[in-house]
C-alpha positions, 0 to 999 in steps of 0.5 A: 500499499502506497500512500500519498498526502498532499498538503502533508505540512498543513494542519490537516496533512498532519492530523491525517498523518496522526490519525493513520497511526492511531488507527493503525491504517496499513501503509508500506510506503508513504509519499508526503507531498507539499508545495515547493518551499518544503521539497526535499524537507524530512519528515519523521513518520513511524519511526522513519524519515521521509523525504517531502516531494512535489505533486509530480514526483509523488505522482511518478511514484503511482500511489494506490491511495491519495489523500488531497488536503492542499485546497481546491486549485491544487485538487482540481489540477492533480486530482484527476491525474493521480486517478489516471493512475488508478489511485483512489483520491480522497479530496478535503477541498471543495473542489469536487464535492457538488460535481455530478458523478463524485460522491460526497462521503460520510461513512457512517451515512453513505459509503455505498455511494463509492464504486470501483468507477468513482476514483475521486471521492469528496469529503465534506466541509467540517461544519457539514459533516457534524451537522448531517450526522445529527440530522440523519437519524431523525431524517429516517425516523421522523422526515425532515421538513426545515433545518436552521443552523448557526454555526460557532466555528473555531480558528483552526479552520481557517489554518495555521495563519488564523491561529498565528493571528491569534497568538500574536493578538494575545500580544498585541492585537495592533501588530498582528498579521492578519488572516481574518479582516478583523481582530479575533481575540475576544470577538466573533466574526459573523463571516466564514470565508467570502461573500457571494451574491445572495449575501451569504458567505461561501461557507454558509452555501457549501454548508447548505448544498452539501448537506442536501447531497448527502441526505439525498435531499435536493429541496431540503429547506435548510439555511445557515449563518456561520461564525468565526469564534476565538476557539482554536479546536472544535465547531460548534452549531445550534440547529433548529429542526422542524421534522414532518412527524412528531416526536418524544423527547425519549425517541429523539435522544434514543435514535441520536444516541444509536446513531454510528458517530454520535455521541449524546451529552445531555443532561442539563440537571448536571451541566452536561452538554457538549463543548468544543473543550470536551470534543477536541480530540475526539472522533465522535460528534457531541450532541445535547441541549435537546429540547422542543421548540415551544414556538412551533409544532414538530420542532426541536433544538439541538447543540452539536459539537465537533473536532473540526481537525478530526471528524470535521476532516481527517478522520473522515478521509480516513474513514472513507479509506477504510470503507474503501478497503472493507467493501473490497475497493481498495486491497489492503492487509492490516498488520 
């Protein structure tokens, strides 16, 4: 098994290496790929040094599996070329998510979308991943009528430069190099990604469109507001849901608790509810603050929290690769 990781020096690339080791994923040869400024440098993984190479040299080594965490432009150029050699490409950028014929996969929900004809597989946006994990069991048991989600997204979702801005602002806000248009220290910025003509940001539209595709509900009434907050790791979401059928809260909690990938944290009498502080480092999506919306029939509220670098990015990508093996699409032997 030859595995390439494009964007290996970034936050998600580094997290991929960590999770591949944690889960004992089979790898006989690692092909670390990064930008020209990192080519030739050494990277230590699993007790060995590996030389970082450029995309062309990585392609020439014909990996069996390639994780892409290097941005949309890179993926548009290189993913088809890697796929043409027979590699499965698991892409973390937004480049292929909404392309017809490209599966957008969360293994707990729709691993069946992958076939031996689909060599490029898209992994969803981090905020989408945790949302649809919570929505899927409700869809299956009660039907979804409308979803309103407000996100509270951590700085790590913007990459290393955002984390550096925050650390510099702790010392001197005026002299910090800006990743965001405004100070993030002691602030909330109601903008994730660029604004589109409809007044929504690109992040908000990703959440809307990707959720519809993964759930197979192209007409789902869903809207979003995405906010950046001064938290280092862990995205939080306030989700208001109107269901097609009425429910009891006991049934809601049970179907969420039974959903793979979900951890129920919901006991307000003991002040137990999801928080980024506790979700960081966990591959599960934490769901709590479950309550009926008393202003609307068949409606409820959830608070959903997940580690955006793990389930929101690297873990989901590795789980996709594991699903390829379990389905016999990718040949590998675990030690």
